[in-house]
C-alpha positions in Angstrom: 0.3 -24.4 16.8 -1.1 -21.8 14.4 0.1 -21.0 10.8 1.7 -17.7 10.1 -1.3 -17.0 7.9 -3.7 -17.4 10.9 -1.5 -15.3 13.1 -1.3 -12.5 10.4 -5.1 -12.5 9.9 -5.8 -12.4 13.6 -3.2 -10.0 14.8 -1.4 -8.1 12.1 -4.2 -7.6 9.5 -6.2 -5.2 11.7 -3.0 -3.1 12.4 -2.2 -2.9 8.7 -5.7 -2.1 7.7 -5.9 1.0 9.9 -4.7 3.5 7.3 -2.5 6.5 8.2 -1.5 5.3 11.6 1.6 3.7 13.0 1.4 0.1 14.1 3.9 -2.1 16.0 4.2 -5.8 16.3 6.5 -6.8 19.1 7.7 -10.4 19.1 9.1 -11.4 22.5 10.2 -14.7 23.8 13.1 -17.1 24.5 15.8 -17.8 22.0 14.7 -20.4 19.6 11.0 -20.0 20.3 10.1 -19.0 16.7 10.0 -15.2 16.7 12.1 -14.7 13.6 10.3 -17.5 11.8 6.9 -15.9 12.6 8.1 -12.5 11.5 10.1 -13.6 8.4 8.8 -17.0 7.5 9.9 -18.8 4.3 9.1 -18.2 0.7 8.0 -21.7 -0.1 5.4 -22.9 0.8 3.6 -19.6 0.6 1.5 -20.6 3.6 4.6 -20.2 5.7 5.3 -16.6 4.7 5.9 -14.5 7.7 4.1 -11.5 9.1 6.5 -9.0 7.5 6.1 -10.2 3.8 2.4 -10.5 4.3 2.1 -7.0 5.7 4.2 -5.6 2.8 1.9 -7.3 0.3 -1.1 -6.0 2.1 0.2 -2.4 2.2 1.3 -2.3 -1.4 -1.9 -3.9 -2.7 -3.9 -1.2 -0.8 -1.6 1.5 -2.3 -2.2 0.2 -5.9 -6.0 0.4 -5.4 -5.9 4.0 -4.1 -6.5 6.8 -6.5 -5.3 10.4 -6.3 -3.2 9.8 -3.2 0.4 9.9 -2.2 2.0 7.5 0.3 5.1 7.4 2.4 5.9 3.9 3.6 8.5 3.4 6.3 9.5 0.2 8.0 12.0 -0.8 10.7 13.0 -4.2 11.8 15.0 -4.1 15.0 16.5 -6.9 17.1 17.1 -6.3 20.8 19.4 -9.0 22.3 21.3 -8.8 25.6 20.5 -5.0 25.7 22.1 -4.5 22.2 19.9 -3.1 19.5 20.6 -3.9 15.8 18.8 -2.7 12.7 18.1 -5.8 10.6 17.2 -3.8 7.5 20.4 -1.7 7.7 23.5 -2.0 5.5 25.5 -3.6 8.4 23.2 -5.8 10.5 26.0 -6.6 12.9 26.4 -2.9 13.9 24.9 -2.0 17.2 22.7 1.1 17.5 23.0 3.6 20.3 
């Protein structure tokens, strides 16, 4: 019943705000329950952007404000379905990982 903006602000924002540490958001639930929508969202309306685009904006805005610092940003987006793991950011999203 909550917007993706509310979910981001309550759950993801504090994880992203902790600078220099790894953070994980694990979306778990039945097929069709809204995990992908919550993570990805849609571009328009902007109130329905998902957690991932919001986190990227947050991270890169923080980097732009930093002075005299270097950053390495790494992200992974994995799907685990029927014990098969796929990299959703990889070149071939259909390929199963070991």
